[in-house]
VOSEBA-225609 format. One record per residue (C-alpha): residue in one letter; x, y, z. Coordinates in steps of 0.02 Angstrom, whole numbers, padded with zeros to 5 digits, always signed. Each point is the difference from the previous one (the first is absolute). Example, Ala and Ser with C-alpha at 12.3 -4.5 7.8 and 13.67 -1.06 7.14 Angstrom:
// VOSEBA-225609
A+00615-00225+00390 S+00069+00172-00033 
END
This chain:
// VOSEBA-225609
X-00359+12513+09925 X+00085-00166+00044 X-00068-00133+00114 X+00091-00152+00066 X-00095-00161-00027 X+00103-00147+00058 X+00171+00011-00080 X-00054+00092-00158 X-00034+00186-00019 X-00157+00047-00096 X-00039+00173-00067 X-00182+00044+00033 X-00071+00167-00060 X-00102+00104+00121 X-00148-00008-00119 X-00019-00185+00035 X-00014+00020+00188 X-00190+00016+00003 X-00015-00149-00115 X+00109-00104+00116 X-00102+00050+00153 X-00165-00034-00091 X+00064-00168-00061 X+00048-00047+00177 X-00166+00061+00071 X-00092-00120-00114 X+00094-00145+00080 X-00044+00041+00179 X-00117-00118+00093 X-00170+00084+00020 X-00066+00002+00178 X+00171-00040+00072 X-00008-00007+00191 X-00169+00086+00001 X-00004+00015+00191 X+00172+00081+00007 X+00034+00096-00162 X-00100+00157-00038 X+00029+00040-00185 X-00091+00166+00013 X+00121+00064+00134 X+00148-00107-00058 X+00019-00052+00182 X+00030-00169+00079 X-00062-00036+00177 X+00056-00168+00070 X-00128-00125+00063 X+00075-00096+00148 X-00116-00143-00040 X+00076-00027-00173 X+00132-00138+00013 X+00084+00066-00157 X+00037+00165+00087 X+00140+00009+00129 X-00077+00111+00132 X-00009-00045+00184 X-00018+00087+00167 X+00150+00050+00106 X+00033-00128+00139 X+00000+00138+00132 X-00168-00028+00085 X-00048+00184+00010 X+00055+00041-00178 X-00117-00018-00150 X+00124+00050-00135 X+00015-00114-00149 X+00164-00089-00040 X+00061-00101-00148 X+00034-00166+00086 X-00092-00100+00131 X+00069+00012+00177 X+00106+00156-00030 X-00002+00177+00070 X-00034+00162-00090 X+00143+00123-00026 X-00057+00114+00142 X-00013-00142+00127 X+00166-00070-00058 X+00085+00167+00032 X-00086+00018+00169 X+00056-00174+00051 X+00179+00041-00047 X-00004+00162+00100 X-00063-00095+00154 X+00138-00131-00010 X-00105-00146-00067 X-00100-00039+00158 X-00074-00176+00006 X-00177+00062+00033 X+00003+00136-00134 X-00134-00078-00112 X-00125-00015+00143 X+00043+00158+00099 X+00039+00135-00128 X-00142+00120-00041 X+00034+00105-00157 X-00071+00173-00026 X-00129-00025-00137 X+00002+00183-00052 X+00181-00016-00051 X-00029-00153-00107 X-00034-00003-00185 X-00175-00069-00030 X-00018-00166-00088 X-00117+00077-00128 X-00060+00174-00035 X-00095+00101-00130 X+00132+00136+00008 X+00122+00032-00140 X+00141-00086+00095 X-00032-00189+00001 X-00010-00096+00163 X+00114-00142+00059 X-00090-00134-00101 X-00040+00108-00151 X+00088+00062-00155 X-00055+00123-00133 X+00041+00008-00184 X-00091+00163-00030 X+00160+00105-00003 X+00096-00104-00127 X-00013+00005-00190 X-00133-00096-00094 X+00130-00123-00066 X+00082-00029+00170 X-00171-00030+00079 X-00043-00136-00124 X+00174-00074+00006 X-00010-00018+00189 X-00174-00075-00009 X+00052-00119-00140 X+00151-00060+00099 X-00101-00024+00160 X-00132-00100-00092 X+00131-00113-00077 X+00077-00025+00172 X-00172-00043+00067 X-00015-00134-00133 X+00169-00070+00054 X-00059-00013+00181 X+00111+00139+00067 X-00083+00093+00143 X-00023+00188-00013 X+00084+00106+00134 X-00082+00173-00008 X+00129+00083+00113 X+00140-00044-00120 X-00095+00057-00153 X-00039+00166+00085 X+00185+00025+00035 X+00049-00046-00178 X-00128+00123-00071 X+00062+00137+00117 X+00180-00030-00055 X-00035+00014-00187 X+00069+00156-00086 X-00129+00137-00022 X-00078+00003-00172 X+00067-00172-00049 X-00085-00042-00167 X+00029-00189+00011 X+00078-00127+00117 X+00107-00053-00147 X+00088+00169+00009 X+00073-00041+00171 X+00188-00011+00007 X+00078-00155+00075 X+00086+00108+00130 X-00171+00051+00066 X-00045-00180+00038 X+00168-00031+00081 X-00031+00147+00116 X-00156-00079+00075 X-00003-00118+00148 X+00003-00185-00042 X-00186-00027+00032 X-00052+00151-00104 X+00121-00043-00140 X-00071-00177-00004 X-00177+00068-00011 X+00043+00122-00140 X+00102-00128-00098 X-00145-00122+00012 X-00118+00128-00077 X+00127+00053-00131 X+00026-00180-00054 X-00182-00013-00058 X-00002+00175-00074 X+00155-00036-00104 X-00077-00159-00069 X-00158+00097-00044 X+00103+00134-00086 X+00088-00130-00107 X-00169-00069-00050 X-00062+00176-00040 X+00152+00037-00108 X-00011-00169-00085 X+00173-00049+00062 X+00041-00183+00029 X+00110-00019+00157 X+00063-00165-00070 X+00060+00068-00167 X+00177+00038+00056 X+00141-00115+00052 X-00010+00059+00181 X-00167-00020+00088 X-00040+00100+00156 X-00085-00120+00120 X-00115+00134+00072 X-00073+00036-00172 X-00013-00176-00071 X-00114-00058+00142 X+00073-00172+00034 X-00015-00072+00175 X+00158+00012+00103 X+00031-00185+00032 X-00073-00171+00031 X-00145+00007+00120 X-00006+00191-00006 X-00165+00083-00042 X+00064+00176-00025 X+00093+00068-00151 X+00183+00044+00005 X+00040+00183+00032 X+00189+00003-00019 X+00135-00061-00118 X+00012-00040-00184 X+00007-00153-00112 X+00146+00018-00120 X-00008-00099-00163 X+00157+00077-00074 X+00119-00141+00052 X-00090-00111-00127 X+00113+00036-00148 X-00103-00066-00146 X-00143+00117-00045 X-00115-00144-00055 X+00025-00090+00166 X-00020+00161+00100 X-00168+00035-00083 X-00057-00178+00035 X+00033+00012+00187 X-00083+00171+00006 X-00155-00074-00084 X+00006-00140+00128 X-00006+00130+00139 X-00146+00091-00082 X-00104-00156-00031 X+00036-00109+00151 X+00020+00145+00123 X+00099-00097+00131 X+00050+00084+00161 X+00153+00111-00003 X+00112-00129+00085 X-00042-00139-00123 X+00014+00115-00150 X+00172+00058+00054 X+00054-00182+00020 X-00069-00041-00172 X+00092+00148-00076 X+00159-00060+00083 X-00020-00176-00068 X-00030+00072-00174 X+00155+00109+00026 X+00104-00157+00030 X-00069-00075-00160 X+00039+00163-00090 X+00183-00009+00054 X+00014-00175-00071 X-00083+00049-00165 X+00114+00151-00016 X+00146-00121-00023 X-00092-00105-00129 X+00012+00039-00188 X-00189+00022-00021 X-00046+00078+00166 X-00074+00154-00083 X-00092-00103-00132 X-00137-00099+00088 X-00054-00084-00162 X+00170-00089-00008 X+00008-00067+00178 X+00018-00187+00032 X+00010-00126+00142 X+00187+00032+00012 X-00040+00179+00049 X-00121-00060+00134 X+00134-00117+00066 X+00118+00149+00016 X-00135+00094+00096 X-00024-00144+00122 X+00189-00014+00024 X-00002+00182+00054 X-00131-00040+00132 X+00106-00145+00062 X+00147+00115+00042 X-00096+00158+00048 X+00079+00104+00138 X-00047+00150+00105 X+00037+00161-00090 X+00044+00094+00159 X+00136-00116+00069 X+00028-00136-00129 X-00052-00139+00119 X-00085-00154-00073 X-00188-00011+00010 X-00068-00152+00089 X-00062-00142-00110 X-00178+00031+00058 X+00011+00183-00052 X+00069-00045-00171 X-00141-00124-00023 X-00125+00134+00051 X+00071+00120-00130 X-00013-00135-00133 X-00182-00030+00049 X-00036+00185-00027 X+00082-00008-00171 X-00105-00152-00043 X-00162+00085+00057 X+00045+00153-00104 X+00030-00106-00156 X-00162-00095+00025 X-00097+00163+00010 X+00085+00069-00156 X-00037-00159-00099 X-00182-00007+00055 X-00024+00185-00038 X+00070-00022-00175 X+00146+00116+00034 X+00129-00131-00052 X-00083-00056-00161 X+00147+00070-00097 X+00125-00095+00108 X+00043-00179-00053 X-00073-00138+00109 X+00174-00064+00036 X+00030+00149+00113 X-00091-00083+00144 X+00041-00082+00165 X+00022-00187-00013 X-00065-00081+00161 X+00140-00130-00004 X+00148+00103-00058 X-00034+00174+00070 X-00009-00032+00186 X+00102+00047+00151 X+00014-00153+00108 X-00037+00018+00183 X+00162-00021+00096 X-00004-00096+00163 X+00106+00103+00117 X+00074-00049+00166 X-00033+00089+00162 X+00167+00090-00017 X-00054+00072-00167 X-00176+00044+00056 X+00058+00115+00139 X-00177+00059+00032 X-00024-00041+00184 X+00038+00142+00120 X+00137-00065+00117 X-00050-00025+00181 X+00133+00121+00064 X-00074+00135-00112 X-00176-00037+00062 X+00065+00020+00178 X+00069+00172-00045 X-00165+00049-00080 X-00093-00054+00156 X+00113+00111+00105 X-00063+00152-00097 X-00183-00048-00019 X-00055+00155+00096 X+00060+00104-00150 X-00113-00091-00123 X-00138+00116-00062 X+00077+00159+00072 X+00056+00064-00170 X-00169+00085-00022 X-00106+00113+00111 X-00157-00046-00098 X-00163+00004+00099 X-00173-00046-00061 X-00172-00037+00068 X+00048+00029+00181 X+00151-00115-00014 X+00163+00081+00055 X+00169-00032-00079 X+00044-00113+00147 X-00158-00104-00031 X+00052-00030-00180 X+00179-00038+00056 X-00064-00132+00120 X-00103-00080-00138 X+00154-00011-00112 X+00102-00076+00141 X-00129-00137+00030 X-00008-00034-00188 X+00189-00020+00000 X-00005-00120+00148 X-00131-00109-00085 X+00098+00004-00164 X+00160-00048+00091 X-00074-00140+00106 X-00122-00085-00117 X+00089-00007-00168 X-00154+00058-00093 X+00013+00104-00158 X-00014+00188+00028 X-00171+00008-00085 X-00064-00141+00111 X+00051+00097+00156 X-00068+00170-00051 X-00167-00079-00047 X-00027-00093+00165 X-00176+00018+00067 X-00033+00063+00174 X-00057-00173+00058 X+00153-00087-00073 X+00052-00076+00166 X-00075-00163+00062 X+00044-00106+00151 X-00011-00188-00024 X+00028-00106+00156 X+00092+00144+00079 X+00116+00027-00149 X-00010+00154-00113 X-00038-00016-00186 X+00011+00136-00132 X-00138+00001-00132 X+00058+00082-00163 X-00034+00002-00187 X+00127-00068-00124 X-00035+00124-00140 X+00135-00069-00115 X-00082-00171-00011 X-00176+00063+00037 X-00014-00110+00153 X-00095+00094+00133 X-00025-00038+00183 X+00169-00086+00022 X+00057-00038+00177 X+00174+00013+00072 X+00057-00044+00178 X+00093+00148+00076 X+00091+00035+00162 X-00087+00073+00151 X+00116+00152-00009 X-00063+00040-00175 X-00179-00031+00055 X+00024+00123+00144 X+00061+00133-00123 X-00157-00023-00103 X-00114+00000+00152 X+00077+00159+00069 X-00029+00087-00166 X-00179-00065-00009 X-00033+00077+00170 X+00077+00165-00054 X-00109+00001-00156 X-00155-00007+00110 X+00050+00167+00080 X+00049+00089-00161 X-00128+00100-00100 X-00087-00127-00113 X+00012+00015-00189 X-00162-00069-00074 X+00077-00064-00162 X+00147-00082+00090 X-00080-00086+00149 X+00029-00179-00060 X+00189+00018-00020 X+00136-00025+00129 X+00107+00133-00085 X-00119+00134-00067 X+00051+00109-00146 X+00083+00164+00053 X-00081+00084-00152 X+00091+00092-00137 X-00014+00150-00115 X-00159+00069+00079 X-00089-00165-00023 X-00107-00058+00144 X+00071-00144+00101 X-00065-00159-00081 X+00062-00178+00007 X+00162-00060+00078 X+00180+00054+00002 X+00080-00038-00169 X+00169-00077-00034 X+00050+00156-00096 X-00036+00110+00151 X+00090-00113+00123 X+00142-00077-00102 X+00046+00140-00120 X-00016+00146+00120 X-00007-00039+00186 X+00114-00153+00003 X+00121+00071-00128 X+00017+00165+00093 X+00032-00095+00161 X+00137-00111-00071 X+00084+00130-00110 X-00015+00159+00101 X-00048-00026+00183 X+00109-00144+00059 X+00174+00074+00029 X+00109-00156-00017 X-00023-00176-00070 X+00157-00108+00003 X+00041-00166-00080 X+00087-00146+00085 X+00146+00021-00117 X+00148+00108+00049 X+00103+00120-00102 X+00191-00002-00006 X+00006+00106+00158 X-00104-00125+00096 X-00154+00111+00003 X-00172-00066-00052 X-00049+00041-00179 X-00157+00100-00033 X-00143-00110-00059 X-00073+00032-00173 X-00171+00072+00042 X-00068-00029-00174 X-00002-00186+00044 X-00127+00031+00139 X-00173-00014-00077 X-00164-00050+00085 X-00013-00161-00101 X+00167-00052+00074 X-00086-00037+00166 X-00097-00139-00085 X+00162-00079-00061 X+00077+00025+00172 X-00148-00088+00081 X+00017-00149-00118 X+00188-00005+00018 X-00016+00003+00189 X-00111-00154-00005 X+00109-00089-00127 X+00156+00032+00104 X-00089-00067+00154 X-00036-00164-00088 X-00185+00023-00031 X-00060-00136-00119 X-00024+00062-00178 X-00182-00057-00007 X-00036+00095+00161 X+00086+00157-00063 X-00098-00015-00163 X-00162+00014+00099 X+00067+00143+00106 X+00049+00098-00156 X-00161-00050-00090 X+00100-00051-00152 X-00091-00095-00136 X+00154-00098-00050 X+00128-00085+00111 X+00134+00048-00128 X-00018+00182+00052 X+00020-00045+00183 X+00154-00106-00036 X+00092+00156-00059 X+00024+00049+00182 X+00088-00166+00037 X+00131+00016-00134 X+00178+00024+00057 X+00143+00037-00118 X+00133-00133-00025 X+00132+00110+00080 X-00103+00029+00156 X-00043-00184+00011 X+00184-00051-00009 X+00047+00128+00132 X-00139-00061+00115 X+00054-00182-00021 X+00183+00047+00031 X-00049+00086+00163 X-00114-00137+00069 X+00076-00162-00066 X+00148+00004+00120 X-00120+00006+00149 X-00090-00165-00032 X-00005-00129+00141 X-00052-00182+00013 X-00136-00077+00108 X+00116+00001+00151 X+00037+00186-00018 X+00177-00034-00059 X+00062+00126-00130 X-00007-00079-00174 X+00017+00152-00112 X+00024-00012-00188 X+00165+00055-00076 X-00075+00101-00142 X-00169+00052-00072 X+00010-00132-00137 X+00013-00141+00128 X-00147+00073+00095 X-00110-00005-00154 X+00065-00160-00082 X+00023-00111+00153 X-00159+00048+00094 X-00182+00031-00033 X-00125+00106+00095 X-00128-00096+00102 X-00129+00078+00115 X+00110+00015+00156 X+00177+00012-00069 X+00118-00065-00133 X+00018-00185-00043 X+00159-00082-00068 X-00067-00178-00022 X+00051-00039-00182 X-00161-00080-00061 X-00105+00140+00076 X+00115+00132-00076 X-00019-00084-00169 X-00190-00002+00020 X-00004+00185+00042 X-00053-00031+00180 X-00147-00114-00039 X+00077-00170+00045 X+00017-00012+00188 X-00010-00178+00067 X-00030+00056+00181 X-00144+00116-00045 X+00091+00164+00035 X+00039-00036+00182 X+00155+00104-00029 X+00050+00018+00182 X+00048-00184+00005 X+00100-00004-00161 X+00189+00018-00015 X-00023+00081-00171 X-00096+00147+00077 X+00088+00169-00025 X-00098+00149+00067 X+00070+00177-00009 X-00058+00169+00072 X-00116+00030-00148 X-00109-00143+00065 X-00021+00068+00177 X-00180+00063-00026 X-00049-00169-00076 X+00082-00091+00145 X-00092+00106+00128 X-00164-00034-00087 X+00037-00187-00006 X+00044-00005+00185 X-00159+00093+00045 X-00101-00119-00110 X+00080-00155+00078 X-00039+00063+00175 X-00181+00027-00049 X-00007-00175-00076 X+00078-00074+00158 X-00135+00079+00109 X-00132-00069-00117 X+00078-00174+00010 X-00002+00007+00190 X-00182+00054-00002 X-00039-00148-00113 X+00092-00118+00117 X+00112-00053-00145 X+00133-00134+00020 X+00158+00046+00094 X+00109-00022-00153 X-00102+00131-00093 X+00030+00128+00138 X+00184-00049+00010 X+00017+00030-00185 X-00066+00177+00021 X+00116+00030+00149 X+00152-00062-00097 X-00038+00111-00150 X-00032+00152+00110 X+00167-00024+00088 X+00095-00028-00161 X-00073+00150-00092 X+00020+00110+00154 X+00184-00050+00013 X+00034+00051-00180 X-00096+00164+00017 X+00087+00048+00163 X+00170-00036-00075 X-00034+00118-00147 X-00073+00134+00114 X+00159-00004+00105 X+00103+00016-00159 X-00097+00156-00048 X+00009+00076+00175 X+00189-00020+00005 X+00023+00091-00165 X+00039+00187-00010 X-00157+00101-00033 X+00048+00044-00179 X+00039-00181-00045 X-00161-00060+00082 X-00101+00126-00102 X+00084-00064-00159 X-00045-00181+00042 X-00180+00045+00041 X-00018+00095-00165 X+00073-00147-00096 X-00118-00118+00090 X-00149+00106-00054 X+00058-00011-00181 X+00013-00189+00007 X-00170-00017+00082 X-00073+00105-00139 X+00079-00114-00131 X-00072-00153+00086 X-00172+00080+00015 X-00002+00024-00188 X+00055-00178-00035 X-00122-00143-00015 X-00017-00067+00175 X-00019-00183+00039 X-00186-00045-00006 X-00083-00038+00165 X-00034-00181-00051 X+00187-00027-00023 X+00024+00033+00185 X-00118-00137+00053 X+00019-00139-00128 X+00143-00117-00045 X+00098+00040-00156 X-00048-00104-00151 X+00175+00009-00072 
END
């Protein structure tokens, strides 16, 4: 007979069946679930007090039937509720007929609701099921007796082994039963390979479910789907090396696939070298060719260039692989010259402009997302622990709002604690953990609107059924793959599934600001909308508003100011366009138009000072640090403010008024107060003139000027501002 184990077919004689079952029986845990499993009767009776068993009581007050999830109804009550039209008081008013209900447990041949029996299956199937359940216990997956009973009832009569099941049988089961059976089969297949002495890593294609590697970074469970294909590595010696790396290091599936891909790139380069198939003849020139391949690596699916950071990451994986191979003695036959030189074999980090980064989600797209927020989380009808699908949807919507408004990384949002909100002097503060830099208990000022979203969710949490292992988290884990709900919502659950389904499938239309040839808005590329983009949007929003770089550095919790400065970079083309738009609108201290003829004159003949441009030659030559009247710009004929300085002017006017009131309170000399009055009038005159200019413009032109002004303010925020002492002391020049 032929059994399917993974992707390979093995012929197993009938005479070996008893040996296989006996071998498996010897590996069962003695005394397993002693209060629930009766080995003499081959019957399992669930203990509601065992946290590792998913058995609860129906939420209908008068019903005692067991159910598989907390806060749910049994099948009979669910059908009765549907027949009655879903009345609001059903759970408290409905009285089921106990005689018509299946008992939770019974000594009869037919198992009860929370029982299952293995007495009717073959000796091998019985031990295979027990072996799989015990391995799932060890992995922390809760046991759902109702599902196991249904799987056992669905098995073909007289089935000699679970390994004889056809794949079509599994596909014919419901999703929850298929998941349960596949989970058991995964462990049975691994055991069978061990029994037959077969190495699942001997071939060039590894089945993830049989190799036993964890699925990804931060995952505790092993992968159950997919393969790892080593065949693209053309050289047999290199292919065997990376396979041995996988066996010895046992990285997670994601990292191993990335390593295999990096080795595949190296393999392509070596294939074009004269000694690529002869490792004992390789030299540094061959390694240089490999690194050159990494420098120009592109996506296989569309031919687009990889980012510099991704190319550097692939090179790091190649370096880690080589280091392992050298340390393990696997490259002893390869000349030492075939090695990465730390000075020659590098991919330099490229400083990109904001135009090239393109990571921030545009504000007009965020507005469209907000308009469809009620759809977020509705892609699944999943319920667990008394939480309805709408409860989970609401949790996802609050997580999105916090992600959008605070600029925190997705992992920092999903791991917020329930007491993450503090009020300091009437202002809300978010307490979060910066996992990337291992700085915990960080504090971020947030808006009251965001604080209200968090508070409303905190209140809702108090009325939802509590989950003991999740009580400290603001966004509790929804649970997965029959595992009990523990910990907090993960980025994989939120970003890769819920958020992605919302953006890609649920939102009907997302349009760009650009227009096609027919004048209609172009569809926005949804692949550019990723949760991390809200962090970039938050930073870009502050940079565009003129927030000082040192302040934004603290808001973003960056370790280096260089990282923060990336949000203040403007491409040369955008800078020239902004100057061209604003330069013609400059005025003098009297409000008379004194625009510049071209962008070059604006930049060469003037210099930015705190409240406008200055055209005084010696100050221009000194870069704005040589003002003989101590930056009292409003009284200088060389003063040239433009609309990009309006926020600074308004702040200066407000500051002067406050200083004037202080001078009056101090009974200062009249000339001091007059000086304040004169400056207030002069600055106000310039500001009002520019405001009138903007108001008289057509709406489209005004929007263009305001956008250009934001760009110029961002450039000035990034520049080295005049030190405070320069504003109050006489120049030494």
